[in-house]
Backbone as a printed PyTorch tensor [residue, N CA C, xyz], in Angstrom:
tensor([[[  0.7480,  -1.2640,  -0.0100],
         [ -0.0050,   0.2360,  -0.1090],
         [  0.8950,   1.4440,   0.1240]],

        [[  0.5300,   2.2200,  -0.9220],
         [  1.1580,   3.3870,  -1.0650],
         [  0.4940,   4.5980,  -0.1180]],

        [[  1.2210,   5.4330,   0.5670],
         [  0.5910,   6.4220,   1.3460],
         [  1.2480,   7.6110,   0.7090]],

        [[  0.7660,   8.8740,   1.1340],
         [  1.2380,  10.1010,   0.5220],
         [  0.9580,  11.2450,   1.6020]],

        [[  1.8240,  12.0950,   1.5110],
         [  1.5920,  13.3810,   2.1660],
         [  1.8820,  14.4350,   1.3300]],

        [[  1.2780,  15.5460,   1.0290],
         [  1.3430,  16.8490,   0.4300],
         [  1.3960,  18.0220,   1.1510]],

        [[  2.2890,  18.9080,   0.7710],
         [  2.1530,  20.0930,   1.1980],
         [  2.6470,  21.1350,   0.3310]],

        [[  2.0430,  22.3210,   0.2450],
         [  2.2940,  23.4650,  -0.8400],
         [  3.6860,  24.1390,  -0.2500]],

        [[  4.2050,  24.5330,  -1.4340],
         [  5.5690,  25.0650,  -1.0670],
         [  5.3760,  26.5750,  -1.7600]],

        [[  6.5390,  27.1060,  -1.9960],
         [  6.6340,  28.5210,  -2.3960],
         [  6.2570,  28.2760,  -4.1750]],

        [[  5.8720,  29.4440,  -4.6390],
         [  5.6960,  29.8030,  -6.4020],
         [  4.9570,  28.4250,  -6.8500]],

        [[  3.7740,  28.0230,  -6.4520],
         [  2.9250,  27.1420,  -6.8850],
         [  3.5460,  25.8130,  -7.1420]],

        [[  4.3380,  25.3590,  -6.4370],
         [  5.2650,  24.1950,  -6.1210],
         [  4.3760,  23.0460,  -5.0160]],

        [[  4.0130,  22.0580,  -5.2180],
         [  3.8770,  20.8910,  -4.1700],
         [  4.8020,  20.0780,  -4.0390]],

        [[  5.1450,  19.7760,  -2.5320],
         [  6.0190,  18.7630,  -2.4590],
         [  5.0290,  17.3560,  -1.7400]],

        [[  5.5920,  16.2380,  -2.3290],
         [  5.0530,  15.1340,  -2.0040],
         [  5.8000,  14.0350,  -1.4720]],

        [[  5.3560,  13.4990,  -0.3950],
         [  6.1920,  12.4220,   0.2380],
         [  5.4050,  10.9990,  -0.1780]],

        [[  5.9490,  10.1030,  -1.0380],
         [  5.2120,   8.6970,  -0.9440],
         [  6.0240,   7.7240,  -0.1840]],

        [[  5.1600,   7.0280,   0.3720],
         [  5.7240,   5.8960,   1.4000],
         [  5.0300,   4.6580,   1.0820]],

        [[  5.6750,   3.7730,   1.1900],
         [  5.2370,   2.2330,   0.7920],
         [  5.3810,   1.5050,  -0.4400]],

        [[  4.5270,   0.5970,  -0.8560],
         [  4.6640,  -0.1100,  -1.9990],
         [  3.9240,   0.4230,  -3.0120]],

        [[  4.2010,   0.3030,  -4.2770],
         [  3.3350,   0.5200,  -5.3610],
         [  3.1010,  -0.6290,  -6.2110]],

        [[  1.8910,  -1.0750,  -6.2150],
         [  1.4840,  -2.4350,  -6.7390],
         [  0.1630,  -2.1180,  -7.4920]],

        [[ -0.5150,  -3.4690,  -7.8280],
         [ -1.7080,  -3.4540,  -8.7900],
         [ -2.8420,  -2.9140,  -7.7910]],

        [[ -2.6420,  -2.5830,  -6.5870],
         [ -3.7400,  -2.0850,  -5.6580],
         [ -3.8520,  -0.7000,  -5.6150]],

        [[ -2.7560,   0.0630,  -6.2790],
         [ -2.5230,   1.4350,  -6.2610],
         [ -3.0760,   2.2320,  -7.6890]],

        [[ -3.8610,   3.0310,  -7.3750],
         [ -4.1300,   3.9060,  -8.9690],
         [ -3.3000,   5.2840,  -8.5640]],

        [[ -3.2230,   5.7650,  -7.3980],
         [ -2.7080,   7.0640,  -7.1580],
         [ -3.7500,   8.0360,  -7.7160]],

        [[ -5.0440,   7.6680,  -8.2430],
         [ -5.9200,   8.4330,  -8.5890],
         [ -6.4040,   9.4580,  -7.7300]],

        [[ -6.4420,   9.1430,  -6.2380],
         [ -6.6770,  10.1410,  -5.3180],
         [ -5.3860,  11.5470,  -5.0230]],

        [[ -4.5760,  10.9530,  -5.3000],
         [ -3.2500,  12.0280,  -5.1140],
         [ -3.4880,  13.1940,  -6.3080]],

        [[ -4.3380,  14.2640,  -5.8970],
         [ -4.4890,  15.1930,  -6.7310],
         [ -3.3820,  16.4010,  -6.6560]],

        [[ -2.7910,  16.5350,  -7.6130],
         [ -1.7030,  17.4200,  -8.1120],
         [ -2.3330,  18.7780,  -8.6220]],

        [[ -2.2550,  19.8030,  -7.7630],
         [ -2.7750,  21.1710,  -8.3910],
         [ -1.7720,  22.3130,  -8.4870]],

        [[ -0.6710,  21.8010,  -9.0150],
         [  0.5310,  22.9580,  -9.1510],
         [  1.1800,  22.8040, -10.2540]],

        [[  2.1130,  23.7540, -10.4790],
         [  2.9200,  24.0360, -11.7240],
         [  4.2470,  22.9830, -11.6740]],

        [[  4.5060,  22.8380, -10.4490],
         [  5.6650,  22.0500, -10.2390],
         [  5.3800,  21.0950,  -8.9490]],

        [[  5.8040,  19.7390,  -9.0810],
         [  5.6650,  18.6540,  -7.9620],
         [  7.0570,  18.0250,  -7.6160]],

        [[  7.4780,  18.2890,  -6.5210],
         [  8.5690,  17.5700,  -5.9930],
         [  8.2060,  16.5710,  -5.1360]],

        [[  8.6350,  15.1550,  -5.7690],
         [  8.1330,  13.7810,  -5.0420],
         [  9.4670,  13.4020,  -4.3960]],

        [[  9.2040,  13.2330,  -2.8940],
         [ 10.3860,  12.5840,  -2.1630],
         [ 10.1830,  11.0860,  -2.1370]],

        [[ 11.1020,  10.4240,  -2.7980],
         [ 10.8960,   8.8290,  -3.2390],
         [ 11.6570,   8.1080,  -1.9940]],

        [[ 12.1470,   8.4190,  -1.0850],
         [ 13.1290,   7.5520,  -0.2240],
         [ 12.3590,   6.7340,   0.4010]],

        [[ 11.0320,   6.7560,   0.5220],
         [ 10.2520,   5.7960,   1.3950],
         [  9.6230,   4.6590,   0.3590]],

        [[  9.5970,   4.7240,  -0.8760],
         [  9.3370,   3.7930,  -1.7590],
         [ 10.1070,   2.6850,  -1.9150]],

        [[  9.3710,   1.3950,  -1.2310],
         [ 10.1580,   0.2860,  -0.7960],
         [ 10.0980,  -0.8620,  -1.8060]],

        [[  8.9600,  -0.8640,  -2.6650],
         [  8.8160,  -1.9760,  -3.6200],
         [  8.0120,  -1.4180,  -4.8130]],

        [[  8.2170,  -1.7460,  -6.0940],
         [  7.2220,  -1.5150,  -7.2170],
         [  7.0830,  -2.6250,  -8.0460]],

        [[  6.0690,  -3.3590,  -8.3320],
         [  5.9210,  -4.2160,  -9.0490],
         [  5.5020,  -3.8710, -10.4820]],

        [[  5.2220,  -4.7580, -11.3900],
         [  5.0770,  -4.4270, -12.9600],
         [  3.8900,  -3.5630, -12.9590]],

        [[  2.8160,  -4.0180, -12.4050],
         [  1.4430,  -3.3930, -12.5820],
         [  1.7220,  -2.2280, -11.7680]],

        [[  2.2950,  -1.8150, -10.7540],
         [  2.3660,  -0.6390,  -9.9820],
         [  3.2780,   0.1440, -10.9340]],

        [[  4.4370,  -0.2300, -11.6680],
         [  5.1540,   0.6690, -12.4810],
         [  4.1260,   1.2860, -13.4440]],

        [[  3.2160,   0.2780, -14.1330],
         [  2.2080,   0.8850, -15.2110],
         [  1.1710,   1.8940, -14.5300]],

        [[  0.8700,   1.5650, -13.2830],
         [  0.0060,   2.5940, -12.7200],
         [  0.3560,   3.8400, -12.5440]],

        [[  1.8290,   3.7160, -12.0410],
         [  2.6440,   4.8810, -11.8480],
         [  2.7420,   5.7730, -12.9680]],

        [[  3.0220,   5.3260, -14.0950],
         [  3.3350,   5.8530, -15.4580],
         [  1.9280,   6.4970, -15.7660]],

        [[  0.8540,   5.9450, -15.6230],
         [ -0.4730,   6.4330, -16.0220],
         [ -0.6850,   7.4760, -15.2560]],

        [[ -0.3630,   7.6330, -13.8180],
         [ -0.6330,   8.8080, -13.0990],
         [  0.2490,   9.8940, -13.5800]],

        [[  1.5400,   9.6460, -13.6240],
         [  2.3480,  10.5360, -14.3030],
         [  1.8030,  11.5260, -15.4580]],

        [[  1.2800,  10.6010, -16.4640],
         [  1.1180,  10.9130, -17.7930],
         [ -0.1640,  11.8010, -17.7010]],

        [[ -0.8880,  11.6130, -16.6040],
         [ -2.0170,  12.3530, -16.2850],
         [ -1.8880,  13.7860, -15.5820]],

        [[ -0.7660,  14.0760, -15.5050],
         [ -0.2690,  15.2080, -14.6430],
         [  0.3250,  16.3710, -15.8700]],

        [[ -0.5620,  16.7590, -16.8140],
         [  0.0700,  17.3840, -17.9070],
         [  0.2090,  18.9060, -17.3790]],

        [[  1.2240,  19.2090, -18.0520],
         [  1.9410,  21.0540, -17.6160],
         [  2.4910,  21.2160, -16.3810]],

        [[  2.5590,  19.7590, -15.5720],
         [  3.1990,  19.6860, -14.1300],
         [  4.6230,  19.4880, -14.5040]],

        [[  5.8870,  20.1240, -14.0510],
         [  7.0320,  20.0260, -13.9100],
         [  7.2460,  18.8980, -12.7920]],

        [[  7.6880,  17.7730, -13.2380],
         [  7.9760,  16.7170, -12.0420],
         [  9.3410,  16.3750, -11.7050]],

        [[  9.8200,  16.6120, -10.6660],
         [ 10.9910,  16.4320,  -9.9300],
         [ 11.0510,  15.2220,  -8.8050]],

        [[ 11.9210,  14.3980,  -9.0720],
         [ 11.9380,  13.4480,  -7.9930],
         [ 13.4260,  13.5530,  -7.0640]],

        [[ 13.0570,  13.4040,  -5.8150],
         [ 14.4620,  13.5100,  -5.0340],
         [ 14.5180,  12.2670,  -4.0190]],

        [[ 15.6060,  11.8780,  -3.8690],
         [ 16.0280,  10.7880,  -2.8410],
         [ 15.2040,   9.6060,  -3.4760]],

        [[ 15.3050,   9.2130,  -4.5460],
         [ 14.9720,   8.0340,  -5.1500],
         [ 15.6100,   6.9160,  -4.6000]],

        [[ 14.8390,   5.9570,  -3.7650],
         [ 15.2710,   4.8230,  -3.3330],
         [ 15.6410,   3.8510,  -4.5650]],

        [[ 16.5330,   2.9220,  -3.8710],
         [ 16.8440,   1.8440,  -4.9530],
         [ 15.8450,   1.1360,  -5.5010]],

        [[ 14.6530,   1.0010,  -5.2550],
         [ 13.6960,   0.5750,  -5.8680],
         [ 13.0270,   1.3020,  -6.8870]],

        [[ 12.9900,   2.5070,  -6.8400],
         [ 13.0040,   3.6800,  -7.6960],
         [ 14.0090,   3.5210,  -8.8990]],

        [[ 15.2580,   3.5260,  -8.5290],
         [ 16.2490,   3.5670,  -9.3710],
         [ 15.9310,   2.2380, -10.2310]],

        [[ 15.8190,   1.1460,  -9.5090],
         [ 16.0570,  -0.0980, -10.2670],
         [ 14.8150,   0.1260, -11.5220]],

        [[ 13.5030,   0.6520, -11.1630],
         [ 12.5860,   0.8650, -12.1170],
         [ 13.0210,   1.9030, -13.1440]],

        [[ 13.7260,   2.8740, -12.7220],
         [ 14.1840,   3.7710, -13.8190],
         [ 14.8220,   3.3130, -14.9560]],

        [[ 15.6520,   2.1250, -14.3410],
         [ 16.4810,   1.6530, -15.2470],
         [ 15.8880,   0.5380, -16.0340]],

        [[ 14.9680,   0.0490, -15.6950],
         [ 13.9540,  -0.9650, -16.3610],
         [ 13.0130,  -0.5060, -17.2960]],

        [[ 12.6670,   1.0900, -16.8940],
         [ 11.5700,   1.4340, -17.7530],
         [ 12.0460,   2.7490, -18.0350]],

        [[ 12.9750,   2.9140, -19.1110],
         [ 13.4860,   4.5260, -19.4150],
         [ 12.6240,   5.3810, -19.4950]],

        [[ 11.2350,   5.1230, -20.1370],
         [ 10.4940,   6.2590, -20.2320],
         [ 10.2050,   6.9470, -19.1530]],

        [[ 10.4280,   6.3670, -17.8880],
         [  9.6830,   6.9330, -16.7860],
         [ 10.9920,   8.0790, -16.3930]],

        [[ 12.2470,   7.8510, -16.9590],
         [ 13.2540,   8.9260, -16.6270],
         [ 12.8780,  10.1210, -17.2720]],

        [[ 12.2150,   9.8920, -18.5700],
         [ 11.6100,  11.2180, -19.3450],
         [ 10.4370,  11.9010, -18.7890]],

        [[  9.7840,  11.3600, -17.7490],
         [  8.8030,  11.8450, -17.2380],
         [  9.0610,  12.6040, -16.0960]],

        [[  9.8060,  12.0000, -15.1990],
         [ 10.2900,  12.7830, -14.0380],
         [ 11.6660,  12.8650, -14.0150]],

        [[ 12.2430,  14.3810, -13.5770],
         [ 13.6320,  14.3220, -13.4540],
         [ 14.0350,  13.9470, -12.1940]],

        [[ 14.9460,  13.1220, -12.0540],
         [ 15.5260,  12.5480, -10.5370],
         [ 16.7870,  13.6420, -10.2580]],

        [[ 16.4590,  14.0970,  -9.3050],
         [ 17.8940,  15.1670,  -8.9900],
         [ 18.8570,  14.4450,  -7.8820]],

        [[ 18.2250,  13.5030,  -7.0450],
         [ 19.1950,  12.7060,  -6.2000],
         [ 18.6850,  11.5320,  -5.8150]],

        [[ 19.5520,  10.5390,  -5.4640],
         [ 19.1550,   9.1370,  -5.1480],
         [ 19.6520,   8.7340,  -3.8450]],

        [[ 19.3270,   7.4380,  -3.4440],
         [ 19.9420,   7.0970,  -2.3130],
         [ 20.7230,   5.7880,  -2.9170]],

        [[ 22.0790,   5.7550,  -2.5450],
         [ 22.8900,   4.6500,  -3.0850],
         [ 23.2530,   3.7890,  -1.9020]],

        [[ 23.0800,   2.5790,  -1.9470],
         [ 23.5620,   1.3610,  -0.8950],
         [ 25.1720,   1.4480,  -0.9390]],

        [[ 25.5890,   1.2760,   0.1660],
         [ 27.1480,   0.9300,   0.4700],
         [ 26.9880,   0.0870,   1.5220]],

        [[ 28.3350,  -0.6680,   1.3430],
         [ 28.6490,  -1.9180,   2.3090],
         [ 29.9870,  -1.7830,   3.0570]],

        [[ 30.3510,  -2.2750,   3.8930],
         [ 31.8400,  -2.4420,   4.4730],
         [ 32.1960,  -3.9210,   4.0500]],

        [[ 33.4500,  -3.7150,   3.1790],
         [ 33.6800,  -5.2920,   2.9080],
         [ 34.4760,  -5.8830,   4.0860]],

        [[ 34.7320,  -5.2700,   5.0870],
         [ 35.4010,  -5.8300,   6.4440],
         [ 33.9960,  -6.5400,   7.2530]],

        [[ 33.5200,  -5.5290,   7.7370],
         [ 32.2750,  -6.0860,   8.5480],
         [ 31.0280,  -6.4740,   8.1660]],

        [[ 30.7040,  -6.1660,   6.7290],
         [ 29.6450,  -6.3570,   5.8640],
         [ 28.3730,  -5.5930,   6.5800]],

        [[ 28.6810,  -4.4680,   7.2300],
         [ 27.6620,  -3.5590,   7.4430],
         [ 26.9290,  -2.8270,   6.3110]],

        [[ 25.9500,  -2.6360,   6.3840],
         [ 25.0810,  -2.1600,   5.1840],
         [ 24.7660,  -0.7190,   5.5260]],

        [[ 24.6240,   0.2000,   4.6670],
         [ 24.1040,   1.6540,   4.9000],
         [ 23.8720,   2.3620,   3.6810]],

        [[ 23.8590,   3.5050,   3.6960],
         [ 23.5590,   4.3430,   2.4830],
         [ 23.9450,   5.6260,   2.3350]],

        [[ 24.1340,   6.2710,   1.1860],
         [ 24.3010,   7.7690,   1.3090],
         [ 23.3590,   8.3650,   0.2800]],

        [[ 23.2300,   9.5840,   0.3010],
         [ 22.3140,  10.5440,  -0.5650],
         [ 23.3220,  10.9130,  -1.5830]],

        [[ 23.0740,  10.9940,  -2.7110],
         [ 23.9970,  11.6250,  -3.9290],
         [ 23.0980,  12.6430,  -4.8760]],

        [[ 23.4530,  13.4660,  -5.0910],
         [ 22.8250,  14.5030,  -6.2830],
         [ 23.3300,  13.9950,  -7.6450]],

        [[ 22.4750,  14.0240,  -8.3770],
         [ 22.6370,  13.7000,  -9.9290],
         [ 23.1360,  14.9460, -10.5700]],

        [[ 24.1280,  15.1520, -11.2640],
         [ 24.6940,  16.1180, -12.1340],
         [ 23.7280,  16.5910, -12.9690]],

        [[ 23.4750,  17.9320, -13.1360],
         [ 22.3660,  18.5720, -13.8600],
         [ 22.4880,  18.2040, -15.4210]],

        [[ 23.6030,  17.6600, -15.8120],
         [ 23.9170,  17.4310, -17.0820],
         [ 23.6080,  15.8220, -17.3480]],

        [[ 23.5140,  14.8980, -16.1880],
         [ 23.2710,  13.6700, -16.1840],
         [ 24.5720,  12.8740, -15.8460]],

        [[ 24.6460,  11.7030, -15.9410],
         [ 25.8200,  10.8900, -15.6250],
         [ 25.7290,  10.3660, -14.3390]],

        [[ 27.0040,   9.7770, -13.9720],
         [ 27.4620,   9.3310, -12.6570],
         [ 27.9810,  10.3570, -11.9650]],

        [[ 27.4040,  10.6350, -10.8380],
         [ 27.7130,  11.5820,  -9.9950],
         [ 29.0770,  11.4310,  -9.3230]],

        [[ 29.8020,  12.4350,  -8.7310],
         [ 30.9450,  12.2130,  -8.0000],
         [ 30.4770,  11.6810,  -6.5290]],

        [[ 31.1510,  10.7540,  -5.8530],
         [ 30.6000,  10.3310,  -4.4810],
         [ 31.8380,  10.1970,  -3.5980]],

        [[ 31.7410,  10.5620,  -2.4780],
         [ 32.4580,  10.4740,  -1.1960],
         [ 31.8410,   9.3380,  -0.4730]],

        [[ 32.6110,   8.1180,  -0.4020],
         [ 32.4230,   6.9990,   0.4980],
         [ 32.7790,   7.3950,   1.7940]],

        [[ 31.9900,   7.2040,   2.9060],
         [ 32.3340,   7.4130,   4.2500],
         [ 32.9050,   6.3230,   4.8910]],

        [[ 33.5390,   6.5120,   6.0500],
         [ 34.1160,   5.1100,   6.5040],
         [ 32.7950,   4.2710,   7.1280]],

        [[ 33.0860,   3.0230,   7.4130],
         [ 32.1010,   2.3040,   7.8070],
         [ 31.7570,   2.8450,   9.3980]],

        [[ 30.3390,   2.7280,   9.7820],
         [ 30.1480,   3.2330,  10.9950],
         [ 30.4180,   2.2570,  12.1140]],

        [[ 30.4880,   0.8990,  11.7980],
         [ 30.8750,  -0.0010,  12.8100],
         [ 32.2660,  -0.1500,  13.1230]],

        [[ 33.0520,  -0.1880,  11.9740],
         [ 34.3980,  -0.7690,  12.1850],
         [ 35.3920,   0.4340,  11.6950]],

        [[ 35.0820,   1.3320,  10.9760],
         [ 35.8360,   2.3890,  10.4690],
         [ 36.5980,   2.0450,   8.9810]],

        [[ 36.4450,   1.1820,   8.6040],
         [ 37.2270,   0.5790,   7.5000],
         [ 36.3540,   1.3820,   6.1100]],

        [[ 37.1010,   1.2750,   4.9260],
         [ 36.5090,   2.2050,   3.8510],
         [ 35.4640,   1.3610,   3.3640]],

        [[ 34.2790,   1.8740,   3.0880],
         [ 33.0040,   1.3510,   2.5030],
         [ 32.9840,   1.2690,   0.9410]],

        [[ 32.3590,   0.6090,   0.1060],
         [ 32.1470,   0.2910,  -1.0200],
         [ 30.7880,   0.5380,  -1.5110]],

        [[ 30.5650,   0.7310,  -2.7400],
         [ 29.3870,   0.7090,  -3.3880],
         [ 28.6190,  -0.8090,  -3.1900]],

        [[ 27.5950,  -1.0600,  -2.7920],
         [ 26.7190,  -2.3570,  -3.0180],
         [ 26.1410,  -2.6730,  -4.2820]],

        [[ 26.5140,  -1.5070,  -4.9870],
         [ 25.7460,  -1.7500,  -6.7260],
         [ 26.7570,  -1.4840,  -7.5120]],

        [[ 26.4320,  -1.8120,  -8.8290],
         [ 27.4100,  -1.7580,  -9.9410],
         [ 27.1670,  -0.1350, -10.3250]],

        [[ 28.1750,   0.8280, -10.1940],
         [ 28.0090,   1.9840, -10.4880],
         [ 27.3270,   2.4360, -11.8450]],

        [[ 27.9540,   1.7810, -12.8780],
         [ 27.3030,   2.0150, -13.9480],
         [ 25.9420,   1.4640, -14.4590]],

        [[ 25.6260,   0.3500, -13.8100],
         [ 24.3040,  -0.1820, -14.0540],
         [ 23.4830,   0.7410, -12.9890]],

        [[ 23.5590,   1.0830, -11.9250],
         [ 22.8510,   1.7600, -11.0780],
         [ 22.3080,   3.3200, -11.7000]],

        [[ 23.2120,   3.7310, -12.2880],
         [ 23.4160,   5.2850, -12.5580],
         [ 23.0350,   5.2920, -14.2000]],

        [[ 22.6820,   4.1650, -14.7030],
         [ 22.2600,   3.9990, -16.3080],
         [ 21.0480,   4.9970, -16.6080]],

        [[ 20.1810,   5.1270, -15.8390],
         [ 18.9700,   6.0700, -16.0890],
         [ 19.3910,   7.5180, -16.2210]],

        [[ 20.4420,   7.9290, -15.5030],
         [ 21.0930,   9.2400, -15.6640],
         [ 22.2690,   9.5390, -16.7230]],

        [[ 22.6740,   8.3860, -17.2600],
         [ 23.7350,   8.2360, -18.2700],
         [ 23.2990,   8.1850, -19.6320]],

        [[ 21.6650,   7.7390, -19.8210],
         [ 21.1370,   7.6570, -20.9490],
         [ 21.1280,   8.7740, -21.7900]],

        [[ 21.4240,   8.9560, -23.1050],
         [ 20.8250,  10.0800, -23.7180],
         [ 19.3500,  10.5070, -23.7270]],

        [[ 19.2510,  11.8610, -23.5330],
         [ 17.7070,  12.3930, -23.6970],
         [ 17.6290,  12.4320, -25.0980]],

        [[ 16.2160,  12.1320, -25.3050],
         [ 15.7230,  12.2050, -27.0040],
         [ 14.7650,  13.0910, -27.0190]]])
């Protein structure tokens, strides 16, 4: 089940926090966006199945004339963007959550990374492990994870 909270912001913008799973049970029909620009916080989207992705695309298609921005895209959202490239054309992702791990103690964490305005793989500073202090590594393949941001815009 997906839940959302919205709040108006400056200059005709609305901020939307999505929380949960996007599946066949969700139409997002009741999420009413009356703004020139909508910023979606995607950090709490845990899971999106194929029917959920279709419904998400339908929802976004219905937002004619609204500038759509995504921030803090969760790994589930990034995976969908890479599998369904048309999604990256509908909503501009400005930042993502990137999974990291420690090769020494196997501690898992994540970092927040801004996507460069021109696209491509962003520069990242990997922090030391919170548990043992060792150097962390990406828990994903960098070029695959950021494929949506590296694809040419048509």
